[in-house]
ZALO-492958 format. One line per field, with one value per residue (C-alpha): residue in three letters; y negated, x, z. Coordinates in steps of 0.02 Angstrom, whole numbers, plus 50000, padded with zeros to 5 digits. Layout:
% residues N
aa c(ALA	...)
c2 c(Y	...)
c1 c(X	...)
c3 c(Z	...)
***
This chain:
% residues 92
aa c(UNK	UNK	UNK	UNK	UNK	UNK	UNK	UNK	UNK	UNK	UNK	UNK	UNK	UNK	UNK	UNK	UNK	UNK	UNK	UNK	UNK	UNK	UNK	UNK	UNK	UNK	UNK	UNK	UNK	UNK	UNK	UNK	UNK	UNK	UNK	UNK	UNK	UNK	UNK	UNK	UNK	UNK	UNK	UNK	UNK	UNK	UNK	UNK	UNK	UNK	UNK	UNK	UNK	UNK	UNK	UNK	UNK	UNK	UNK	UNK	UNK	UNK	UNK	UNK	UNK	UNK	UNK	UNK	UNK	UNK	UNK	UNK	UNK	UNK	UNK	UNK	UNK	UNK	UNK	UNK	UNK	UNK	UNK	UNK	UNK	UNK	UNK	UNK	UNK	UNK	UNK	UNK)
c2 c(49998	49846	49730	49770	49686	49518	49489	49303	49259	49229	49365	49466	49647	49764	49930	50040	50016	50199	50161	50021	50031	49928	49899	49791	49651	49663	49752	49838	49873	50009	50007	50167	50280	50303	50263	50314	50343	50170	50053	49896	49830	49680	49616	49523	49459	49455	49305	49161	49266	49212	49352	49454	49635	49678	49589	49698	49854	49827	49842	50027	50131	49974	49918	49743	49616	49516	49354	49283	49280	49449	49497	49643	49739	49905	49945	49908	49753	49664	49503	49417	49379	49218	49198	49296	49198	49287	49447	49485	49641	49715	49848	49947)
c1 c(50001	50089	49973	50052	50207	50122	50048	50006	50015	49874	49873	49754	49726	49651	49577	49419	49284	49270	49174	49064	49051	48919	48967	48896	49015	49056	49047	49208	49250	49375	49486	49557	49541	49399	49415	49522	49652	49623	49763	49675	49497	49396	49307	49142	49102	48919	48918	48896	48902	48797	48849	48701	48686	48639	48799	48897	48814	48837	49031	49026	49128	49187	49360	49379	49509	49502	49595	49639	49754	49816	49804	49888	49812	49859	49964	49822	49805	49641	49574	49419	49289	49210	49107	49070	49199	49346	49293	49311	49262	49408	49456	49607)
c3 c(50001	49938	50020	50186	50131	50109	50277	50303	50112	50000	49866	49750	49808	49673	49688	49694	49831	49887	50048	50118	50311	50391	50571	50709	50685	50497	50337	50277	50095	50101	49946	49877	50024	50152	50330	50432	50286	50209	50204	50136	50174	50126	50284	50282	50460	50495	50597	50472	50318	50163	50052	49992	50037	49866	49800	49928	49885	49700	49730	49781	49660	49565	49535	49609	49655	49827	49833	50005	50157	50194	50383	50466	50614	50683	50527	50406	50289	50258	50187	50270	50131	50157	49986	49834	49736	49831	49738	49554	49461	49370	49248	49320)
***
């Protein structure tokens, strides 16, 4: 997972959404591997979120790119997704 090496930087990370986990605090778009093996996730926090569930659900099994600041937590990389414009559908 190359994203891990770019913690703190703004980058685009691309891959296939293989799992969408809807948890109490947020929705996790797990890229390329299902939890707990996933090494990169896009996170949509529920508090203050204005991204539609239809849009989120349309991403499952799609190749996407997420552009944002890469954060590292417990050996995993993630980007907090604040709006739909941070995600682009992509052909890999």
